[in-house]
C-alpha positions in Angstrom: -12.6 111.0 99.3 -13.1 111.9 102.9 -13.2 108.9 105.3 -17.0 109.0 106.4 -17.1 108.5 102.7 -15.5 105.5 102.9 -16.7 104.1 105.9 -20.4 104.5 104.7 -19.3 103.1 101.2 -17.8 100.1 102.6 -20.9 99.3 104.6 -22.9 99.8 101.8 -20.2 96.8 99.8 -20.5 94.9 102.6 -24.7 94.7 102.7 -25.0 96.4 106.3 -28.0 97.1 107.2 -28.9 100.5 108.1 -29.6 100.0 111.8 -25.8 98.2 111.9 -24.7 101.6 109.7 -26.6 104.2 112.2 -24.8 101.9 114.4 -20.8 101.8 113.9 -21.0 105.9 112.4 -22.1 107.0 115.5 -19.6 105.0 117.3 -16.5 106.1 114.6 -18.0 109.5 115.2 -17.4 109.3 119.5 -14.3 107.9 118.9 -12.9 110.9 116.7 -15.1 113.7 119.5 -13.1 111.2 122.2 -9.5 112.4 120.5 -10.7 115.8 119.1 -9.0 114.2 116.0 -9.5 112.0 112.7 -9.3 107.9 113.5 -7.1 107.3 110.6 -4.6 110.0 113.0 -4.8 107.3 116.3 -2.2 105.5 117.2 -2.6 102.2 118.1 -1.4 102.9 122.2 -4.5 105.7 121.9 -6.9 103.3 120.7 -6.0 100.5 123.5 -6.6 103.1 126.0 -10.0 103.6 123.8 -10.8 100.4 124.1 -9.8 100.5 128.6 -12.2 103.7 128.4 -14.7 101.9 126.7 -15.1 98.8 128.7 -14.8 100.6 132.4 -16.5 103.6 132.1 -18.3 103.9 128.7 -20.4 100.8 128.6 -22.6 99.9 131.2 -23.7 96.3 128.5 -21.8 94.1 127.0 -24.3 94.6 124.0 -23.2 98.2 123.8 -19.5 97.6 124.0 -19.5 94.3 121.2 -21.5 97.0 119.3 -18.5 100.0 119.7 -15.1 97.3 119.2 -17.0 96.1 115.9 -17.0 99.2 114.5 -13.6 99.9 115.5 -12.3 97.0 113.9 -14.7 97.6 110.9 -13.3 101.1 110.3 -9.8 100.0 110.8 -9.4 96.7 108.8 -11.4 97.6 106.0 -11.8 101.3 105.2 -8.3 102.4 106.6 -6.2 99.0 106.3 -4.7 99.0 109.2 -5.8 95.7 110.7 -2.7 94.9 112.8 -3.9 98.5 115.2 -7.0 96.5 116.3 -5.2 93.0 116.8 -5.5 93.2 120.1 -9.4 94.0 120.0 -11.5 91.6 122.4 -15.2 90.6 122.4 -16.2 90.7 126.1 -18.0 87.7 127.5 -21.3 87.9 128.8 -22.5 86.5 132.1 -24.4 83.4 131.5 -27.4 84.2 133.3 -30.6 81.6 133.6 -33.7 84.2 131.4 -37.3 85.9 133.4 -39.6 83.5 132.7 -43.3 84.4 134.1 -46.1 82.0 134.9 -49.2 82.2 133.7 -50.8 83.7 136.1 -48.0 86.4 135.5 -48.1 86.6 132.0 -52.8 87.0 132.4 -51.3 89.8 134.8 -49.3 91.5 132.3 -51.7 90.5 129.4 -54.9 92.5 131.2 -53.1 95.6 132.6 -51.9 96.9 128.7 -54.6 99.1 128.0 -54.2 100.1 124.2 -55.2 97.3 121.8 -52.8 97.3 119.6 -49.8 96.8 122.3 -52.2 94.1 124.0 -52.2 92.4 120.8 -48.7 92.4 119.9 -47.7 91.1 123.4 -50.4 88.4 123.0 -48.8 87.5 119.0 -45.3 86.9 120.8 -46.6 85.1 123.6 -48.2 82.7 121.4 -45.6 82.2 119.0 -42.3 83.5 120.3 -41.4 86.4 117.9 -39.0 88.6 118.8 -40.1 92.2 119.2 -39.0 93.6 116.2 -40.4 91.0 114.2 -44.0 91.8 115.0 -43.9 95.3 115.0 -43.0 94.7 111.2 -45.3 92.1 110.6 -47.9 92.6 107.2 -51.1 91.6 106.7 -49.7 89.4 103.7 -48.0 87.2 106.8 -50.7 85.8 108.8 -51.6 82.5 106.4 -54.6 81.4 107.7 -55.1 78.7 105.3 -52.0 76.8 106.3 -51.8 78.3 110.0 -49.1 79.6 110.3 -47.2 82.9 110.4 -44.4 84.0 107.5 -41.7 85.9 109.2 -40.1 87.8 106.4 -37.7 90.8 108.4 -35.7 87.5 111.6 -32.5 88.2 112.6 -29.7 88.4 110.3 -32.2 88.9 107.7 -33.4 85.7 107.6 -37.1 84.6 106.9 -38.8 81.2 108.4 -42.3 79.9 108.8 -44.0 80.4 112.9 -47.2 78.2 113.6 -49.8 80.4 114.0 -52.1 78.6 117.1 -56.3 79.2 115.9 -56.6 81.0 118.9 -54.2 83.8 118.3 -55.8 83.8 114.8 -59.4 84.3 116.1 -58.1 87.3 118.7 -56.3 88.5 115.3 -59.5 88.6 113.2 -61.1 90.5 116.5 -58.7 92.9 116.9 -58.4 94.0 113.0 -62.4 94.1 112.9 -61.7 96.7 116.1 -58.9 98.6 115.8 -58.4 98.7 111.4 -54.6 99.2 111.8 -53.1 101.8 108.8 -52.6 99.2 105.7 -49.5 96.6 105.8 -49.0 96.8 109.1 -50.8 94.5 111.2 -49.4 96.5 114.4 -49.3 100.1 112.9 -48.5 102.9 115.1 -51.3 105.2 116.7 -50.0 108.0 116.0 -48.3 108.4 112.9 -47.6 106.6 109.5 -45.9 103.3 109.5 -44.8 100.1 111.9 -45.7 100.0 115.8 -41.6 100.8 117.4 -40.3 98.4 118.9 -39.2 100.8 122.1 -42.6 101.4 122.4 -44.0 98.6 122.9 -40.9 98.0 125.5 -42.2 100.5 127.3 -46.0 99.0 127.4 -44.8 95.8 128.7 -42.7 97.6 130.8 -45.3 100.1 132.2 -48.0 96.8 132.4 -45.7 95.1 134.8 -45.0 98.1 137.0 -48.9 98.6 137.4 -49.0 94.6 138.6 -46.8 95.3 140.9 -44.0 92.4 139.6 -40.9 92.6 141.0 -39.4 90.9 137.8 -38.4 93.4 134.6 -41.1 92.3 132.4 -40.0 92.9 128.7 -41.4 91.7 125.1 -38.1 89.2 125.8 -39.4 87.7 128.6 -43.0 87.4 127.1 -41.2 85.3 123.9 -38.9 83.3 126.4 -42.7 82.0 128.1 -43.8 81.3 124.7 -40.5 79.8 122.3 -39.4 77.2 125.5 -43.3 75.9 125.6 -43.6 75.9 121.8 -39.7 73.8 121.9 -40.9 70.6 123.5 -43.2 68.1 121.7 -46.3 67.7 123.9 -46.4 71.3 124.2 -48.6 72.9 120.6 -52.3 71.7 123.4 -50.5 73.4 126.1 -49.3 76.3 124.4 -53.2 76.4 123.4 -54.9 76.2 127.0 -52.3 78.9 128.0 -53.5 81.3 125.5 -56.9 80.6 126.3 -56.2 81.3 129.9 -54.5 85.1 128.9 -57.0 85.6 127.0 -59.8 85.4 129.1 -58.0 87.3 131.9 -59.9 90.5 132.4 -59.1 93.5 129.9 -59.2 90.8 126.4 -63.3 90.9 125.9 -64.2 89.8 122.9 -63.4 93.0 120.6 -66.4 94.2 119.0 -67.3 95.4 115.1 -66.4 99.2 115.6 -68.6 99.2 112.3 -65.8 101.9 110.9 -64.5 100.0 107.6 -62.8 101.8 105.5 -62.8 101.4 101.4 -63.6 98.2 100.1 -62.0 100.0 97.2 -58.2 99.8 99.4 -55.8 98.1 97.6 -55.0 95.9 100.5 -58.5 95.0 101.1 -58.0 91.5 99.6 -55.0 90.4 101.2 -56.4 91.8 104.2 -59.5 89.9 103.9 -57.8 86.6 103.7 -55.0 86.7 106.5 -57.9 88.2 109.3 -61.1 88.2 108.0 -60.9 84.8 107.3 -61.5 84.9 103.3 -59.5 83.3 100.3 -58.6 86.6 98.3 -62.0 85.8 96.2 -63.5 86.7 99.0 -64.3 82.5 100.1 -63.4 80.9 103.5 -60.7 79.0 103.6 -60.4 75.5 104.1 -59.7 74.5 107.4 -56.8 71.8 107.9 -58.2 68.8 110.5 -54.7 67.3 111.2 -52.0 68.6 113.0 -53.7 71.8 114.8 -56.9 69.6 116.3 -55.1 69.9 119.6 -55.3 73.7 119.1 -58.9 74.2 119.3 -60.3 75.2 121.8 -64.3 74.5 122.9 -66.2 77.7 124.1 -65.8 78.4 127.5 -69.3 80.5 129.2 -68.0 83.9 130.2 -64.8 83.8 129.4 -64.5 87.5 127.3 -66.5 89.0 130.9 -64.3 91.1 133.2 -63.2 89.1 136.4 -64.1 92.1 138.5 -67.3 94.0 138.4 -68.8 97.4 139.9 -72.0 95.0 140.6 -69.8 92.9 143.3 -68.0 95.6 144.7 -71.6 97.2 145.4 -72.9 94.4 147.0 -70.2 94.1 148.3 -69.3 97.8 150.1 -72.4 99.9 149.6 -73.7 99.4 153.2 -70.9 101.0 154.4 -71.0 104.3 152.5 -71.2 107.2 155.1 -75.3 109.5 154.8 -73.0 112.1 153.6 -71.6 110.5 149.9 -75.2 109.4 149.4 -77.8 112.7 149.6 -79.8 112.5 146.7 -82.5 109.8 145.2 -81.4 110.1 141.9 -78.0 108.5 143.5 -79.8 105.9 146.1 -81.3 104.6 142.5 -78.5 103.9 140.8 -76.3 102.4 143.2 -79.7 99.7 144.0 -79.3 99.7 140.5 -76.4 98.5 140.3 -75.8 96.5 143.1 -79.5 94.5 141.7 -78.4 94.3 138.0 -78.1 91.2 136.2 -79.2 89.0 139.5 -82.1 87.4 140.3 -83.1 90.7 142.5 -84.8 91.3 139.0 -85.9 88.4 137.7 -85.3 86.4 134.5 -85.5 83.8 132.4 -83.7 80.4 131.8 -82.5 79.7 128.6 -83.3 75.8 127.7 -81.2 74.1 125.3 -83.4 71.8 123.2 -81.2 69.4 121.9 -78.9 69.0 124.4 -80.6 70.0 127.7 -77.7 73.1 128.3 -79.9 75.1 131.3 -78.6 78.3 132.6 -80.9 81.4 133.9 -80.8 84.6 132.1 -80.8 87.6 135.1 -82.4 90.9 133.5 -80.2 94.1 133.6 -80.9 97.3 135.3 -81.2 99.6 131.9 -79.8 102.3 134.6 -78.5 105.1 132.4 -75.1 104.8 135.0 -74.8 100.9 135.2 -71.6 100.5 133.4 -72.9 96.7 131.8 -76.5 98.2 130.1 -74.9 101.0 127.9 -73.8 98.6 124.7 -77.7 98.1 123.6 -78.4 101.6 124.2 -75.4 103.0 122.2 -75.9 100.5 119.3 -79.3 102.0 119.0 -78.7 105.6 119.6 -75.7 105.8 116.8 -78.3 103.6 115.3 -81.2 106.5 114.6 -78.7 109.2 114.6 -76.8 108.4 111.5 -80.6 108.8 109.8 -79.9 112.2 110.5 -76.3 113.3 109.5 -74.5 115.2 107.1 -73.1 113.7 104.6 -69.4 116.0 105.6 -67.0 116.4 108.0 -67.3 116.6 110.8 -64.7 118.7 114.2 -64.7 117.5 118.1 -63.9 120.4 120.3 -64.2 120.2 123.9 -65.5 122.9 126.2 -63.5 122.7 130.1 -63.6 125.1 132.9 -61.3 126.1 135.8 -61.3 124.0 138.8 -62.2 126.7 140.9 -65.8 126.1 139.4 -65.9 122.4 140.4 -67.3 122.6 143.9 -69.7 124.8 142.6 -71.4 123.1 139.7 -71.1 120.3 142.4 -73.3 121.9 144.3 -76.0 123.0 141.8 -75.8 120.4 139.2 -78.6 120.7 137.1 -78.8 125.1 136.7 -75.1 124.6 135.9 -74.6 121.7 133.5 -77.3 122.6 131.6 -75.8 126.1 131.3 -72.6 124.5 130.5 -74.2 122.4 127.9 -76.8 125.4 126.4 -73.4 128.1 126.5 -70.9 126.3 124.6 -73.5 125.9 122.3 -74.3 129.6 122.1 -70.8 129.8 121.9 -70.4 128.0 118.6 -73.4 129.4 117.1 -72.3 132.7 117.6 -69.2 132.8 116.0 -70.3 130.4 113.1 -72.9 133.1 112.7 -70.6 136.1 113.1 -67.9 134.1 111.1 -69.3 131.7 109.1 -72.8 133.7 108.2 -74.1 130.1 108.6 -76.2 128.1 111.2 -74.0 125.0 112.5 -75.1 122.0 113.3 -74.0 121.0 116.7 -74.5 117.2 119.2 -73.5 118.0 122.7 -72.3 115.2 125.1 -72.4 115.7 128.9 -69.4 114.4 130.6 -68.1 114.8 134.4 -65.4 112.5 135.2 -61.6 112.2 134.8 -59.9 108.7 134.3 -59.1 108.3 137.9 -63.0 109.5 138.8 -62.5 112.8 139.8 -65.5 115.5 139.6 -64.0 117.2 135.8 -67.1 118.6 134.2 -66.8 119.2 130.6 -68.9 119.2 126.9 -67.9 116.7 123.8 -69.1 118.9 120.6 -69.5 117.3 117.3 -69.9 120.3 114.8 -70.5 120.3 111.3 -67.4 121.6 109.2 -69.8 124.4 108.1 -73.3 126.2 108.2 -76.5 126.1 106.2 -75.7 129.7 105.0 -77.3 132.9 106.4 -78.2 134.5 102.4 -81.1 134.7 100.7 -80.4 132.4 98.5 -79.0 129.7 101.0 -76.9 127.3 100.3 -73.7 125.2 101.9 -70.9 127.7 103.4 -68.0 125.2 104.3 -65.5 126.0 106.4 -61.7 125.8 105.4 -60.5 121.6 105.5 -58.5 121.8 108.9 -59.7 124.9 110.6 -63.2 125.7 112.3 -63.3 128.1 114.6 -60.7 130.2 116.4 -60.3 128.4 120.4 -59.1 131.4 121.8 -62.1 133.4 120.9 -64.0 130.6 121.9 -62.4 130.1 124.9 -63.2 133.8 125.8 -66.6 134.1 124.7 -67.3 130.9 126.7 -66.1 132.1 129.0 -68.4 135.3 129.7 -71.5 133.6 128.5 -71.0 131.1 131.5 -69.7 133.5 134.1 -72.8 135.6 133.1 -75.2 132.4 133.9 -73.2 132.2 137.3 -73.6 135.6 138.1 -77.4 135.4 137.0 -77.9 132.8 139.3 -76.0 134.6 141.9 -78.4 137.6 142.0 -81.2 135.1 142.0 -80.4 134.1 145.2 -80.2 130.7 144.3 -76.6 130.3 145.2 -77.4 131.5 149.5 -76.5 128.2 150.5 -73.2 127.2 148.6 -70.6 127.0 151.7 -68.1 129.6 150.4 -70.6 131.9 150.2 -71.1 132.6 153.5 -67.7 135.1 153.4 -69.5 138.3 151.6 -66.0 138.9 149.3 -66.1 135.2 148.3 -68.2 135.7 145.1 -66.3 138.7 144.0 -62.9 137.4 144.5 -64.4 134.4 142.6 -65.1 136.1 139.4 -62.4 137.9 139.4 -59.9 134.8 139.7 -62.1 132.9 137.0 -62.3 136.6 135.0 -58.1 136.9 134.8 -57.4 132.8 133.6 -57.5 131.3 130.6 -60.4 129.1 129.8 -59.3 125.7 128.1 -61.2 125.0 124.8 -59.7 122.3 122.5 -60.5 121.2 118.9 -59.8 118.0 117.4 -58.9 117.4 113.6 -61.9 116.7 111.0 -63.4 113.3 111.1 -62.4 111.7 107.9 -66.2 110.8 107.0 -69.6 111.0 108.0 -69.8 108.3 108.1 -67.7 107.9 111.3 -69.1 110.8 113.1 -71.4 108.8 115.5 -69.8 105.8 115.5 -66.7 107.7 117.5 -69.3 109.9 118.8 -71.3 106.4 120.5 -68.1 106.4 122.3 -68.6 108.8 124.4 -72.6 108.7 124.3 -73.6 106.2 126.2 -69.8 105.8 128.2 -70.1 106.0 132.0 -67.4 107.1 135.0 -66.1 103.5 134.6 -66.2 100.4 132.9 -65.7 96.7 134.5 -62.8 96.1 131.6 -60.7 98.9 133.5 -60.6 97.4 137.4 -57.6 95.3 137.4 -57.9 93.9 140.7 -61.0 94.2 143.6 -60.6 92.6 147.3 -62.1 93.4 150.0 -60.1 96.6 150.9 -58.8 97.8 147.8 -60.2 98.8 144.1 -56.8 99.1 141.7 -57.9 100.7 138.2 -56.5 101.9 135.1 -56.5 105.4 134.2 -54.6 107.1 131.7 -51.1 106.3 129.9 -50.8 103.1 131.7 -51.4 104.2 135.0 -53.1 102.5 137.8 -55.6 104.6 140.3 -56.0 102.8 144.2 -59.1 103.2 146.3 -60.4 101.2 149.0 -64.3 99.9 148.0 -65.7 103.2 149.6 -63.9 105.7 148.3 -64.6 104.3 145.6 -68.2 103.8 145.5 -68.0 107.4 146.8 -66.2 108.8 143.8 -68.1 106.7 140.8 -71.4 108.3 142.6 -69.9 111.8 142.4 -71.3 111.4 138.6 -74.9 110.4 139.3 -76.9 113.0 137.3 -79.8 114.9 138.4 -83.2 113.1 137.7 -84.2 113.3 134.6 -81.3 115.6 133.3 -80.5 115.5 129.4 -76.9 114.4 128.6 -77.3 114.3 124.9 -78.1 117.6 123.1 -78.8 118.8 119.9 -78.5 122.1 119.1 -78.6 124.2 115.4 -79.0 122.6 111.9 -79.1 119.2 114.6 -82.2 120.4 116.9 -85.5 119.1 117.0 -86.6 122.8 115.5 -84.8 122.5 112.1 -85.2 118.5 111.5 -88.0 119.2 108.6 -86.8 122.5 107.6 -82.7 123.6 107.9 -81.8 119.9 108.1 -83.4 119.0 105.2 -82.4 121.9 103.2 -78.7 121.2 104.0 -78.7 117.5 103.4 -80.9 118.7 99.9 -77.9 121.2 98.9 -75.0 118.8 100.0 -76.4 116.0 98.1 -76.9 117.7 94.8 -73.9 116.6 93.2 -73.4 113.4 94.9 -74.8 110.1 93.1 -75.9 108.9 96.8 -78.9 109.5 97.5 -80.0 110.3 101.0 -80.7 108.1 103.7 -83.4 106.2 104.1 -85.1 105.6 107.8 -84.8 101.5 108.3 -86.2 99.7 111.3 -84.5 99.6 114.1 -82.7 96.4 114.9 -83.9 93.9 117.1 -81.7 93.6 120.2 -80.3 90.2 119.6 -78.8 91.1 116.2 -77.7 94.3 117.8 -75.7 91.7 120.6 -75.2 89.2 117.4 -73.5 92.3 115.8 -71.8 93.6 118.9 -70.4 90.2 120.7 -70.4 88.3 117.7 -72.3 85.7 119.8 -75.5 84.4 118.0 -77.9 83.8 122.0 -80.7 81.8 120.6 -78.2 79.6 119.1 -76.9 77.0 122.3 -72.4 77.2 122.3 -72.2 73.7 123.9 -74.3 71.8 120.7 -75.3 74.4 117.8 -79.0 73.9 119.3 -82.1 76.2 119.5 -82.1 78.0 123.1 -86.1 78.1 124.5 -86.3 81.0 127.1 -88.8 79.4 129.8 -89.9 81.0 133.4 -87.7 81.0 136.0 -89.0 78.4 138.8 -90.7 80.2 141.4 -89.5 80.1 145.0 -92.3 79.1 147.5 -91.5 81.6 150.2 -91.8 84.5 147.2 -95.0 83.0 145.8 -98.2 85.6 146.7 -101.1 84.2 148.3 -104.7 84.3 147.1 -106.2 87.4 147.8 -108.9 86.8 150.7 
């Protein structure tokens, strides 16, 4: 039997974990490679020489050195029976250092800087419970015991299981996170790009990047978050204090109350009862568990008004720095209107009313919103109403997400002629899909196109998002539905070539019609020809994402794009009189002067009455009562589910309840009824009677 097989068997007999087996096998392999021969042929003096090499050159940390020495000692004492040859090995002494402990403010900053909700919620769990990173990553839904308010840790260090207190504020946050993300069972924090649990190194990297984004001099790791929470939990009076710290951290920017995405998995999922029991607040029969009123009373927290709102507001930045914008930055009337609307949004300038509780008399003003489509605070209800209306028309099939982009050489020209060229982009993208669908599938596709003009750092980058049906209504005389292949719609290279030709033809038409003569670059007579040659030689990028799981997900997913503006308040990390720092992509941030920030934001104000959401093919208005109905009838012929029936639109407070999980008609302080009253009119603002 070979030495490697003997080593593996000895470790299996000893009950070593798979991770320990991998580390030991790697260390023994490295020993053999170092000397160029089998470990059985290595002498005691060579082992002493190798131990010195490990300590002085190879191993940079005490833990790494311990792993190598433990592997060597195991293979020689257990597998080879040469225990005397490794009797000189001694464990290295680790320096006794003071652990890094983050303050309340630092913890709040780190949590706010984590963009992905899964990593943010995992970091909150470490902070609130003192669990290790690996223990949090391997948490399953069955481990959350809401009735007893404990977490069952099944994958502790040394295979030891234990129970950890579950603070009620953390439980409510976990439930909100579960409704928003719906991770893949059975794990609470599932990996986003692969099946299985989140990896501990990925969580460590997310925390490290968050610390860098906050410009912290401390090296932020999951152990620092755990050290902060674990030291607090060891103190007798810590329970209420930890709850206060957790509440403060959760109320920081970037941690708004998560709304229900509305995309729920099937109730026939075998994990659903367990998920609902632990995270949706019910037991396995669907009943609410009785709440304990003894040891965790100090952990409950009252409602804090505005606790889930972002700390920084684009409206505040506009009010403070809008007057400093240069005239060349606000040249179009729609830009001036958008800036004025964002400045006045939810302030006394637009009026409002007083919300007065009929029981406790609590009074608070509620100011009107501007409802400008470029304001980041006024899109949530409009988005939900749009989704509700479009779900009445969506076909019960899979859909693809196709993104059309243009080269950077065209950006300046498109910014100069926004209305004409942005419309041409949307029209040619849809014509490209319809033409290829007709020629390759002999069918008419259904398309919903949404225009975006920004990157994550607010630079001008126009592109078109298209949600396309996975097939179309056949052109054959008998009609019927012509489905695409499961994971393939159309060739993206052909899509890019055809889109390039169609859009360049539109640019040439505008140039011949002399509608581009005032463009500064065209003062050079040769510039237009050089530009067209460069654009014709480049490959235009068209990206086709995998199909959606079901028709119910389509417009819920698309709703994230339809009413999105350049930046949301939740992405702003810090703002003062000199800088604005906001999250961009992959954990990175951008910092701009407030005036430059507003200038970039106004770049993305669309022309007046420009339609940025358009429907083509089967989803076009002309086909609603003809082609769309025939396609739906053909698709639902063998389906037991009836076609959707139009229902009356939900009222605004019903939508707000579904989004924010808050009933604005109920007092948050005492549970009484809120009665709206008009705002008192200031004497200086009152109008005189007509003379």
